[in-house]
C-alpha positions, -999 to +999 in steps of 0.1 A: -434-704+126-434-703+164-461-709+189-463-691+222-452-723+240-419-720+221-412-685+234-395-672+265-399-637+277-366-620+286-379-596+312-359-567+297-387-566+271-412-553+296-388-540+323-405-506+324-440-520+329-437-552+350-418-565+380-408-602+380-440-614+397-461-596+370-439-610+342-443-645+355-481-640+356-480-624+321-461-653+306-486-678+320-515-657+309-502-655+273-491-691+270-454-686+269-432-716+276-406-698+297-390-667+311-356-653+315-352-629+344-327-601+347-309-601+380-322-567+393-358-580+389-348-613+405-332-596+434-364-575+441-385-606+443-359-630+458-346-661+440-364-686+462-397-669+458-391-665+421-383-702+417-415-712+434-437-688+413-420-698+380-425-735+389-461-730+399-468-712+367-455-741+347-427-721+331-391-731+323-362-707+327-343-702+295-316-682+311-306-657+337-293-623+326-266-615+333-231-623+347-198-612+334-185-576+337-150-588+345-132-558+333-142-533+361-105-532+371-071-546+362-059-571+373-092-591+377-111-577+406-124-600+434-157-581+434-163-593+399-156-629+408-178-627+439-207-611+419-205-639+394-206-665+421-238-649+434-252-650+399-244-687+395-260-694+428-292-676+417-292-694+384-290-727+402-318-717+425-342-708+397-332-737+375-319-715+347-308-732+315-277-710+315-262-679+330-257-654+302-224-636+303-219-600+291-182-601+296-173-564+300-155-539+277-123-521+282-108-516+317-116-480+326-089-457+314-072-483+293-068-487+255-056-523+257-084-544+243-062-575+241-055-571+278-092-568+285-099-600+266-072-617+288-090-605+319-123-618+306-109-653+299-094-655+333-127-644+348-146-669+328-122-697+338-127-690+375-165-686+371-167-719+352-149-738+378-175-727+404-204-731+380-195-768+373-198-775+410-233-760+410-245-776+378-249-743+360-240-737+323-222-706+313-232-689+280-210-662+265-230-636+246-209-620+219-221-584+215-220-562+184-186-545+179-202-511+188-201-523+224-165-535+224-153-505+245-180-504+272-200-536+274-183-566+258-149-571+242-160-605+228-178-595+197-181-625+174-192-661+176-157-671+165-141-653+194-166-667+219-161-703+206-124-700+207-127-693+244-150-722+248-125-745+230-099-735+255-121-738+286-138-770+279-172-785+290-199-764+306-195-732+286-211-722+253-228-693+236-260-673+237-268-664+201-286-630+201-296-621+165-293-584+173-256-588+179-246-614+153-268-610+123-242-589+104-214-614+108-204-631+075-193-662+095-223-665+117-238-696+101-204-713+100-199-706+136-234-718+146-224-750+129-192-751+148-209-746+181-232-777+179-259-788+203-238-788+235-226-752+231-258-735+216-272-726+250-296-697+242-312-680+212-324-644+215-347-627+190-357-592+182-349-570+151-325-543+139-344-512+128-334-490+099-328-463+109-318-471+145-322-441+167-303-455+197-278-483+195-288-497+229-324-488+235-340-490+200-343-526+192-373-536+170-401-561+174-396-592+152-405-583+116-399-546+119-363-546+108-337-563+085-327-595+104-336-628+087-347-644+119-362-676+104-328-683+086-308-680+118-334-699+138-334-727+113-296-728+115-295-732+153-322-759+152-304-779+125-275-779+148-294-793+177-307-763+196-340-774+212-344-745+236-369-717+237-368-686+215-361-658+240-376-624+231-353-596+243-363-561+232-348-529+246-371-501+234-372-470+255-394-449+231-417-476+218-424-510+234-415-499+269-441-472+267-469-496+256-492-517+278-473-549+286-502-572+276-502-555+242-465-562+239-470-598+248-499-602+223-477-586+196-448-610+204-471-640+199-486-626+167-451-618+152-437-652+162-459-668+136-435-655+109-403-661+128 
């Protein structure tokens, strides 16, 4: 059972209805404990202004979405490094608990997934070096394997934590139930991560049938994911952060009044 104060709104959940200023006001109005902006919404408002408004609203920042996308070219492209430095700077400005990394899929025109993963690790290494100087934590978000080609070639908690083992302090994982619920090792790998590397916990649901693999996520309770079981596992392993609601829903929740979405989130959280 979750209260509104234990929730964070990932702004993707209401991206069609609200800008960041409106999302901050909505979180405060509905009693949420925090917010997690996407970078496009943050850029519209400005990081300094957003930081002030978030602080004045009494909200924490569970994360900033998103950095990564290292595989835009081979070898590692300086544009990707520079973009991630900007993301790290913005994460520091707004006091984000972590910068969530969607690492990138295959290099355009390539069939070399092992090579893509090498580029990703090099990019993470360089970003982490800079993030440490800024006091920002880096959270790898493993994405469902259906996204391996175009969004993220790191697809399991085991893969993500293997990278964390090699890179050392300051890097961990964002556990998004939509992406990891199917993995037979997920609970074992949550245990492996421990409190220092469990940096974010994202909740939504997997619908059956799913009509769009990107834009048809479900509200908690509408699908097949055992969210309480996974939440209990991260908490047993020391995660004390907010439960971040991230729902991409082009044909349902993005079409509804945003305050209705927020009320539904709070109502459904009771059973999470």
